[in-house]
C-alpha positions as CSV (number, residue, x, y, z in Angstrom):
1,M,-39.1,-2.8,17.0
2,N,-40.0,-4.6,14.3
3,D,-40.2,-2.1,11.4
4,T,-40.4,-4.1,8.2
5,S,-41.2,-0.8,5.7
6,H,-38.1,-0.6,4.6
7,T,-36.3,-2.8,1.7
8,G,-33.0,-4.4,1.6
9,F,-31.6,-7.5,2.2
10,I,-30.6,-9.7,5.0
11,A,-26.6,-10.5,5.0
12,N,-26.0,-13.8,5.5
13,D,-22.3,-14.1,4.8
14,F,-19.6,-11.0,5.5
15,R,-15.8,-10.4,4.5
16,F,-13.4,-8.1,6.2
17,V,-10.2,-5.5,4.4
18,E,-7.9,-4.1,6.2
19,S,-5.3,-1.0,5.8
20,R,-2.9,0.4,7.6
21,E,-5.6,3.4,6.8
22,E,-8.8,1.9,7.4
23,I,-10.8,-1.5,8.1
24,T,-13.7,-2.0,5.4
25,I,-16.7,-4.6,6.4
26,I,-18.4,-6.3,3.6
27,F,-21.5,-7.9,4.1
28,G,-24.0,-9.2,1.9
29,A,-26.5,-12.0,0.7
30,G,-24.4,-14.5,-0.5
31,E,-25.3,-18.1,-2.8
32,P,-23.4,-20.7,-3.6
33,K,-22.2,-20.4,-6.8
34,D,-22.6,-24.6,-7.8
35,I,-25.0,-26.7,-5.8
36,G,-23.6,-29.4,-3.5
37,A,-22.0,-29.6,-0.3
38,G,-18.6,-27.4,0.7
39,A,-20.1,-25.0,-2.6
40,E,-18.2,-21.6,-2.6
41,L,-20.1,-18.7,-1.8
42,V,-20.8,-15.8,-4.1
43,I,-22.0,-12.5,-2.8
44,D,-23.6,-11.0,-5.0
45,K,-25.5,-8.0,-3.2
46,A,-22.9,-6.3,-1.5
47,S,-22.5,-3.3,0.6
48,Q,-20.2,-2.0,2.8
49,I,-18.4,0.4,6.4
50,I,-15.2,1.5,5.8
51,F,-14.1,3.0,9.4
52,T,-10.8,4.6,10.8
53,P,-9.1,1.6,13.3
54,A,-10.0,3.5,16.1
55,A,-13.8,3.8,15.0
56,A,-13.8,-0.1,14.2
57,K,-12.3,-1.0,16.9
58,R,-15.3,1.4,19.5
59,F,-17.4,-0.8,16.4
60,A,-17.1,-3.5,18.1
61,L,-16.6,-3.5,22.0
62,L,-21.0,-1.6,20.8
63,L,-21.4,-4.7,18.6
64,K,-20.2,-7.1,21.6
65,K,-21.9,-5.3,24.2
66,M,-25.2,-5.7,22.3
67,I,-24.4,-9.3,21.3
68,A,-23.9,-10.2,25.0
69,R,-27.2,-8.3,25.9
70,H,-29.0,-10.0,22.7
71,E,-28.6,-13.1,24.4
72,S,-29.0,-12.2,28.1
73,I,-32.7,-11.8,27.0
74,Y,-33.0,-14.5,23.8
75,G,-30.5,-17.4,24.9
76,V,-27.2,-18.1,23.4
77,I,-26.7,-17.2,19.6
78,G,-25.8,-20.9,17.2
79,D,-22.3,-22.0,18.1
80,S,-19.4,-20.8,18.4
81,P,-18.3,-17.7,16.2
82,F,-14.7,-19.9,15.8
83,D,-16.9,-22.7,14.5
84,N,-17.4,-21.5,10.7
85,F,-15.0,-19.0,10.3
86,G,-14.9,-20.2,6.4
87,T,-17.8,-18.4,5.7
88,G,-17.0,-14.5,6.9
89,S,-13.2,-13.7,5.9
90,I,-10.5,-11.9,6.8
91,Q,-9.0,-9.9,4.3
92,G,-5.3,-9.0,5.4
93,P,-3.0,-6.6,3.2
94,G,-2.7,-9.3,0.3
95,N,-6.6,-9.1,-0.1
96,L,-7.3,-12.6,-0.5
97,S,-10.3,-13.9,-1.6
98,V,-13.7,-15.4,0.4
99,G,-13.2,-18.2,2.7
100,H,-9.0,-17.2,2.6
101,R,-6.8,-16.2,5.7
102,P,-4.0,-13.8,5.0
103,L,-0.8,-15.6,4.4
104,K,1.6,-15.2,7.6
105,S,4.5,-14.3,4.7
106,G,3.0,-11.3,3.8
107,E,1.7,-10.1,7.4
108,R,5.2,-11.4,8.9
109,L,6.9,-8.9,6.3
110,L,4.4,-5.9,7.6
111,S,5.2,-6.5,10.8
112,L,8.8,-6.0,10.0
113,V,7.7,-2.6,8.1
114,D,6.5,-1.4,11.6
115,D,9.0,-2.1,13.7
116,L,11.2,0.4,11.7
117,G,8.7,3.2,12.5
118,V,8.3,5.2,10.0
119,E,5.5,6.5,7.6
120,Y,5.0,4.2,4.6
121,G,2.3,4.4,1.5
122,L,1.0,0.5,1.0
123,E,-0.6,-0.4,-2.2
124,Y,-2.1,-3.5,-3.8
125,S,-2.4,-5.4,-7.0
126,F,-3.9,-7.8,-9.1
127,K,-2.5,-10.1,-11.1
128,I,-4.1,-11.8,-14.4
129,F,-3.2,-14.6,-16.8
130,P,-5.1,-17.7,-18.2
131,G,-7.0,-18.9,-15.4
132,V,-5.5,-17.7,-12.7
133,I,-6.1,-13.9,-10.9
134,L,-4.0,-13.5,-7.5
135,D,-4.6,-10.6,-5.3
136,D,-3.0,-11.9,-1.9
137,R,-0.3,-9.0,-3.3
138,F,0.8,-5.7,-1.3
139,L,3.7,-3.0,-1.9
140,V,5.2,-1.4,1.1
141,A,7.2,2.2,0.5
142,L,8.8,4.5,2.6
143,N,10.8,6.9,2.3
144,R,14.8,5.9,3.3
145,K,15.5,9.2,4.8
146,S,12.4,8.9,7.3
147,L,14.5,6.1,9.2
148,S,16.2,7.7,12.0
149,G,19.0,5.9,13.5
150,N,21.3,3.5,11.5
151,A,19.3,2.8,8.5
152,A,22.2,0.6,7.2
153,D,21.6,-1.9,11.0
154,K,17.4,-1.7,10.4
155,L,17.0,-2.9,7.5
156,L,19.9,-5.4,7.5
157,H,18.2,-6.6,10.2
158,L,14.9,-6.9,8.2
159,C,16.0,-8.5,4.8
160,R,17.7,-11.1,7.1
161,Q,15.0,-11.9,8.9
162,I,12.5,-12.5,5.5
163,D,15.7,-14.5,4.5
164,M,16.9,-11.8,1.8
165,P,19.8,-14.4,-0.4
166,E,23.7,-13.1,0.3
167,R,24.1,-12.6,-3.3
168,F,21.1,-9.9,-3.0
169,E,22.5,-8.7,0.0
170,K,25.7,-7.1,-0.6
171,I,24.2,-5.4,-4.2
172,Y,21.2,-3.9,-2.3
173,F,23.8,-2.6,0.6
174,E,26.3,-1.0,-2.0
175,N,23.2,0.7,-3.4
176,L,22.0,1.6,-0.8
177,T,22.9,5.3,-0.4
178,D,21.9,6.5,-3.9
179,A,18.0,5.0,-3.5
180,N,15.6,8.0,-2.0
181,I,12.5,5.2,-1.8
182,L,12.4,1.9,-0.3
183,L,10.0,-0.7,-1.1
184,F,9.2,-4.0,0.2
185,G,6.4,-6.1,-1.4
186,Y,4.6,-10.0,-1.1
187,E,3.2,-11.8,-3.8
188,G,0.8,-14.7,-3.0
189,N,1.4,-17.4,-6.2
190,E,-0.2,-20.8,-7.2
191,A,2.5,-22.5,-5.0
192,S,4.0,-20.5,-2.3
193,G,4.8,-16.8,-2.5
194,T,7.4,-14.1,-3.4
195,Y,9.0,-11.7,-1.6
196,K,10.2,-8.4,-3.2
197,V,12.3,-5.3,-1.9
198,Y,13.0,-2.7,-4.0
199,L,15.3,0.4,-4.3
200,E,14.5,3.1,-6.3
201,F,16.3,6.3,-7.5
202,G,14.0,8.8,-8.2
203,S,16.4,11.4,-7.7
204,M,17.6,10.5,-10.6
205,F,15.1,11.6,-12.5
206,D,15.8,15.2,-13.0
207,M,19.1,14.8,-13.6
208,V,18.2,12.8,-16.7
209,I,15.7,15.4,-18.0
210,K,18.6,18.5,-17.3
211,E,20.6,16.3,-19.5
212,I,18.3,15.8,-23.0
213,S,19.8,16.6,-25.7
214,G,17.3,15.2,-28.7
215,A,17.5,12.0,-28.2
216,P,15.3,9.1,-26.7
217,V,17.0,9.2,-22.6
218,S,16.6,5.8,-20.0
219,F,17.6,5.8,-16.7
220,L,18.0,3.3,-14.1
221,I,15.2,3.6,-11.6
222,H,14.4,0.0,-9.6
223,L,16.4,-2.6,-8.3
224,G,14.4,-5.6,-7.7
225,F,15.7,-8.0,-5.4
226,K,13.2,-11.3,-5.6
227,W,12.6,-15.0,-4.0
228,D,11.1,-17.5,-3.0
229,V,9.4,-17.4,0.7
230,E,10.1,-21.3,1.3
231,D,13.6,-21.6,-0.7
232,N,15.6,-18.1,-1.3
233,R,17.8,-20.2,-4.2
234,R,15.1,-19.2,-6.4
235,A,15.5,-16.0,-6.9
236,A,15.7,-13.1,-9.3
237,L,17.9,-9.8,-9.7
238,T,15.6,-7.0,-11.8
239,R,16.1,-4.1,-13.2
240,Y,13.7,-1.5,-14.1
241,T,14.1,1.0,-16.9
242,C,12.2,4.3,-17.3
243,Y,11.8,6.1,-20.2
244,P,11.0,9.6,-18.5
245,T,10.5,11.5,-22.3
246,F,8.1,9.3,-23.7
247,S,4.7,10.8,-25.2
248,V,1.6,8.6,-24.7
249,E,2.0,8.1,-28.1
250,E,5.2,6.9,-28.0
251,I,4.2,4.6,-25.2
252,L,1.5,3.0,-26.8
253,N,4.2,2.4,-29.8
254,R,6.5,0.5,-27.6
255,I,4.2,-1.9,-26.7
256,R,2.5,-2.7,-29.2
257,D,5.8,-3.2,-31.3
258,R,7.6,-4.8,-28.1
259,F,5.0,-6.7,-26.7
260,Y,1.8,-7.3,-28.4
261,A,3.3,-7.4,-32.3
262,G,1.4,-11.2,-32.7
263,D,-2.3,-11.7,-33.5
264,K,-3.1,-13.6,-30.3
265,T,-1.5,-10.3,-28.3
266,A,-4.1,-7.6,-30.1
267,A,-6.4,-7.8,-27.8
268,S,-4.1,-7.6,-24.3
269,Y,-2.7,-4.5,-26.4
270,E,-6.4,-2.9,-26.6
271,I,-7.0,-3.6,-23.3
272,V,-3.7,-1.2,-22.5
273,R,-4.3,1.4,-24.9
274,G,-8.1,1.2,-24.3
275,I,-6.5,2.2,-20.3
276,V,-4.4,4.7,-21.3
277,E,-6.0,6.5,-23.4
278,R,-9.1,7.2,-21.0
279,A,-6.0,8.2,-18.4
280,A,-4.7,11.1,-21.4
281,R,-8.1,12.5,-21.1
282,S,-8.2,12.5,-17.2
283,R,-5.0,14.0,-16.3
284,D,-2.9,17.2,-16.5
285,P,-1.7,18.7,-20.3
286,E,1.8,19.4,-18.3
287,D,1.4,15.9,-16.2
288,D,3.4,12.7,-18.0
289,F,2.8,9.3,-17.2
290,L,6.0,7.3,-16.3
291,Y,7.4,4.6,-18.3
292,V,9.3,1.3,-17.3
293,E,10.4,-1.8,-18.5
294,A,11.7,-4.2,-16.5
295,K,14.2,-7.7,-17.4
296,E,14.9,-9.9,-15.4
297,E,18.2,-11.9,-15.3
298,N,18.6,-15.5,-16.4
299,N,14.9,-15.9,-17.4
300,P,12.4,-15.0,-20.5
301,R,10.3,-12.5,-18.2
302,Q,10.2,-9.0,-20.6
303,S,7.1,-6.4,-18.8
304,Y,6.4,-3.0,-18.9
305,D,4.7,-0.7,-16.6
306,I,3.1,2.6,-16.9
307,N,2.4,4.6,-13.9
308,L,-1.4,6.5,-14.3
309,Y,-1.6,7.7,-10.9
310,R,-1.6,11.2,-12.4
311,A,-4.4,11.1,-13.8
312,N,-6.5,10.5,-10.6
313,L,-9.2,7.5,-11.8
314,T,-11.0,5.1,-9.9
315,L,-10.8,1.3,-10.4
316,E,-14.7,1.8,-11.3
317,E,-13.7,4.4,-13.7
318,L,-11.5,1.8,-16.2
319,Y,-14.5,-1.1,-15.1
320,P,-14.9,-2.1,-18.9
321,W,-11.6,-2.5,-19.2
322,L,-10.5,-4.7,-16.1
323,R,-13.5,-6.6,-17.2
324,E,-12.5,-7.8,-20.5
325,A,-9.3,-7.9,-19.3
326,C,-9.9,-10.4,-17.3
327,R,-12.2,-12.6,-20.1
328,I,-9.9,-12.9,-22.5
329,K,-7.9,-14.3,-19.7
330,E,-10.6,-17.0,-19.0
331,I,-11.3,-15.7,-15.1
332,S,-14.8,-15.8,-14.2
333,L,-16.5,-13.1,-13.6
334,E,-17.3,-14.5,-10.5
335,S,-14.3,-13.8,-9.3
336,F,-12.9,-11.3,-10.7
337,H,-16.1,-8.9,-8.4
338,Q,-14.6,-11.0,-6.1
339,V,-11.3,-8.9,-6.0
340,Y,-12.4,-5.9,-8.2
341,E,-15.6,-4.3,-5.3
342,P,-14.1,-3.7,-1.7
343,M,-11.6,-1.4,-4.1
344,K,-13.5,0.0,-6.8
345,K,-13.8,3.1,-5.5
346,K,-9.6,2.9,-5.3
347,I,-7.4,5.2,-7.1
348,F,-5.8,3.4,-9.6
349,G,-1.9,3.6,-10.3
350,H,-0.5,1.8,-12.6
351,V,-0.8,-0.7,-14.9
352,S,1.8,-4.1,-15.5
353,G,2.1,-6.7,-18.6
354,G,4.3,-9.0,-20.7
355,F,5.4,-11.7,-20.7
356,D,6.3,-13.8,-17.0
357,R,9.0,-16.4,-16.1
358,A,6.6,-19.3,-18.2
359,G,6.1,-17.0,-20.7
360,R,2.7,-16.7,-20.4
361,D,0.7,-12.7,-21.2
362,F,0.0,-11.0,-18.1
363,F,-1.5,-8.2,-16.7
364,T,-1.1,-7.1,-13.3
365,F,-3.5,-3.3,-12.1
366,Y,-1.8,-1.7,-8.8
367,Y,-4.2,0.6,-6.6
368,G,-4.2,2.7,-3.8
369,L,-1.1,4.8,-3.7
370,K,-1.9,9.0,-4.8
371,G,1.0,10.6,-6.8
372,S,3.7,9.6,-7.6
373,T,7.8,8.7,-6.0
374,R,9.5,10.9,-8.7
């Protein structure tokens, strides 16, 4: 039956977003951003269906049967479904933009983590700096004690499979037993990609709090090991210092004084202030936000991170600040929405900023996990 009484649009473009817990189909009416051959499609009207993996598999089987029936009655539908695969795209853990397949380096890391046979959390993020938005990024977090058998051997195998530098191996395994959370991440960038492995010393939190004597306290909460996927000689060791007693006012004062003191960065500060103050209005009065600063060896990178998961906000609730962050970094609205739309219902996690290894003012926005790893 042909029912033309409904309102809507004909979907002529689609994307898939995949995580461990769900598979999302985003479909809509795609229009070329620029006129001419090879113009990029932008979905200006989008809807989405979110499946569990099991439901997605059942849907795929039913769809296959429906297409077979349709073709048996009306004839073969166009070309091979793989001839023009660039229109609809699969977005893997890195949440790549339309028309790109997931980077194999990220897929490889996730496969190796899966082989550990433990439950883990998966967190996504997107990073912006002048003229660039990077969203092929993810971070996996798991509890060290969930690893059965010889955990050190399993982790050594994983680290060597992704070519961790030898000098990092020594530091990593010397500190492994002090860590409660293990993290593995991947970040695609303009040229290549970066593997990231972290040790989190969250058990230090309660110990430090008990020792408070009125003076500001801090402790090492993470060791981060990062290296280029194509050349592990390009590597950096990052130390993350947590300041667990800072109030919202103290956090904002510190990032203003240390990172945004000049006129050129005043707009960046206002974005962070807006996000943090909005989160502060939504949290339980008894909950604090966790403030961390990062410093890397032998390069000028300096950054901060504010964990806002306890505010339980979605990205959608922070849209004005996210949009403004992209505007001042000269990211097009279309590029921003390609990243934002599939994930806008996710829980917002962290805002990170500062200066990268090239001295560029950047923001990173994390989302997807719930709760805190304290």
